[in-house]
Steps between C-alpha positions, in 0.01 A plus 500: 500500500624848437596742767211734580553868567438628847649659806855449599520160682671656796262796553205294632509242767434150363256388778351233280716241313504653155768501246667831529700461175165475315424860581834647402496796268584407140621842415789693662420818701566812306684796648337835464630676188745774583578613147356832580769555755753533232291711262653840586867563432682790650775672303747667721695714257506853643854630482474666840296258710638491851369400843311821535321450171409152606363626824301757311360234276381299795342797667507605866238254614642207310180467299523353144470767238268446203654453157402856400663659799831341426546645166726369230874471536736662253654271257798711435720378793820319425564129589753616741236654715302177486800321638573764775153525642314172433702284754431753778142479441494121490701481823251752655212278397665189637561657833124529544471878434161650465531538120164507324486405133199410283607133472508472871145628562188289507285657233590804297420774754668597819398449863684329790857509580748232415714405790804272525260224623283551197806478276569151646148379421427233245348719226766774527775233483365371170480850366859572593604176330298603194689830484829321538407261214426798281842648588670173411321490167612861432854415584503207264350722222777753555757223492369359170502859358860540599600178342336590167708814464845506338622825647494566877454873574512669834130465529527119439753482790251673723229254401739209595536647838124514534474132420753420765318720755167334421656152558638619836164638608333177395741293709463733799117483470503122486714492822269749679183314401655161617615654830150652559322163429747319726458744780127477497476118523299385806686281738409128502276409794668274748260215438634472142865565562765223445715400795847655524738266307834683552777379270355157433494412132467193285819284459384193315686565170761259369856634547596668168860379527412137529411295193322167523698193448347298222511142606338189361163449670474220746146413397146632460284615788123476469292673776138475592404820686230424749247708680342838417641769277733664761616165651592389149672835432736472788555134439605559136757745631641239729527258218692752300744515781510107534580473124789751550640304792480169309612653162175356353299621204161598612204432289212749512307415818172305506216661702261333739160412355368296793499752785190655649428718194581235236632758264616349166731801425857425381811692570474678165137600578608696819852604450703659219711188442734658244576783745563236769755315298671817369545662843657183647705398194833603674412312812329171409435306180127480442330316220136489380492134455715186562724421210365218274755247628362540858143571434398139499698423820315445824641753746592409854243641736615674816345730756792705649517546876347816622721789595812334377850665468701511182712209633189274481458561125882458445549181697162316455320631202796559259615141495152390411488757218823386354391141511148534357562818290132605548351549840157644597432675830133433582488788768647843496350668803756607764756253370796749551605648837432867584849557635849363498532489119781654288432868429511439125219243534283737713549772236403265227181415675419878505581543138279208409210630710508880450653523150446180304151400606306760317123428426386454141435806290118453523502471880736783548302735274170428672664538840621841409156606372348407844767698670429813293128466567563481877737793495220727359693817442808396701297428815671245730341160575532207740541141391346290778592133497184380670550117544143446615447230240333160541819280467700716740222508755452133485870433524558726802160409669400864533127582493483834690206715374352199297170330552486149655413348165798663333730384779373138446560522134860597568544212742369245240740634242796477737419132567472432121842625422727212593835666509377762755630330814320715755128420519347618836571864551349732770427809294483739797829384646671515164383864451617609848846354425514720186466204270209615292475723203330839571132500429378778259356689794826475688698620197277807463534588869877461473528727199277757666713490812814553294357822370376413141180691429181337371555657160817280453505277199560141596579210265426151638781260420336168539260247362130495588447618858310235699184564690163640384534833685880516566574798286199720616686650799805570291305685228307696758836652605676497165251511222767553224605129493591319186645168373609376159149372447336837550769726356552325167245457223361165387697517186824563686451219749377249244846355428572467879192419687519122469874505620537583865885529472474757237259701705740466794771642277283804423459546881872468552565789248247728678631416841856561394411842353264613783594798724440292804481126525321346809492121555275336754670156502854370445428296188717438192376811319558719802866370517562546134349846461650655810849373408458641142389833637807508722721436202333770304581775757315416820149584386278536800376161614300453817519182690227503765586359843195266510571368841486833670240647262243237590542591873448862422193465273337274750549751778364776266188287429449442874508866569808486714705718271396825323556540128782766550679270735457206255624697200801638696600156610468342159716772342758455771511123455562538122755777489776256419286267290481690173780335289807688622842336435635238739719200448359149489634283780532122511255323735531195715297300258460569125129463512475781763751740365428793263453401141777601252247631250317698766818697588794467248713720729802496536571254218339719220450839676819651632609814688686692239680711763660186630635310198588148593572198288378153612768244430391137470714261716392132460638268768677198355522321825129499581339565168289770657427833346668795656566864402632801650496879436818685411535873459 
């Protein structure tokens, strides 16, 4: 269906579930015509025009004179006088003097004074630029005239001086306008400000002075990326690193078609596979298919041990690869350690994730369209990762704010999924422990307490929100709420709507580009997006303290705490949870430590004021992986 014309999708609160993209304007908004602003041209050619004459022209009250009162200028003045007086007048105008000329007046007649503030207004700025454009055209005309002559007289020399003067005035005017615009920019409100990042910058590039040693491959590595989109994404990056460690040729990864969403999309459907191969060509050999001589071979199937170090792949997997020539990893999720790997391998993981794994052209383009619609004349927006989806609630056992029938439906689903080990879960206890995703109402209260007004545009990064009335409380507080299904048109979504991983890729793009990203549960997407936003310059990312927030909102609901006290405490709790730089630290157990892709610092984000080089030192005696820093 075609896009119907209508109001701007962000101007009206979408209380009912309607498709916002269907009401988008099909024609671009037109700016008011300002051709009349440039219809009058002033000729300043009087041989004896000085500051006193200019003041007389303006008048004692600064009122605009009518065209008749200004009279006509004498055309007998020499070009030397043009050069001598014109720059003074332009400089006077740029200083915000109370000069009144016909082209600066609204309408033809006089009335009203023009102050320095008026001069800085939008319409006056356009008129000044119009005058300057006329002056540039005149200067070009004079230059052409000079070039067409064969003999240069004294008058020609004066005209050349005029051209140079006009160019100087044009440059000066440009600088003045730029400075005025910059000085009048409003400060960014604190709720939209990025955290202070100091001297931290990306440091994931390959060393320019090191060339890759081209060695004969030890074999071919097939990988089956398992899980949802973001779990597969990080798993693929780990397999790039594993191929590097084993000097294996990586075949384009196979994606999971049997997970919860049963999405049949291939690697080529979601990612720009040529870009992926090209970016990593100096790191790892990647091929589209197995060579014919190996295509008919049955690969050795292996599931790597979770959170393994590089020594595991060298000592246990590499001999198998050399023997069988083709090996297939059946799982890729968390198969490489977060810490304790060579710096070059860590940087390779970042290059694979943040540079090589670009989405396909179709996904990227629609993602950018959605971002532009949300911006709505450069307005900021929040991307809220609201994990209040059926599968997540069933897995965590959380049913807060749901009906008893909905809670029972979640319990049945949990028992039907065999690989979910935990079956009996106390929903209330899990929530008090901070183990539940925020409900839509809790998310709305949190945003309000953090200071975001009800007019804020919010994009929901999630699948279908579970519960018949779950979103009512959120829309009551934040009516300008959107998702890919309401922001895009039917035609735009048609190639994607049957493929959940492609829709998740659209959400990833919007979340990455948002002014503020808020995630209500520590899932795979939350980890992937927050790490990417850190890598891209520490974009503001809010990580709610669910454990303490639940206690606070319960006290608020019980009437024990006032709204002012509640809001103040929420802001205090989250002052250092907005995505500022800090180094990832190893934990006692890999499962409990911070994920590498959630925070790639210090491996791929470095303090440029303290240049250090990490030197890899493998231990021959123990075979363990060790490294140290050297200045």
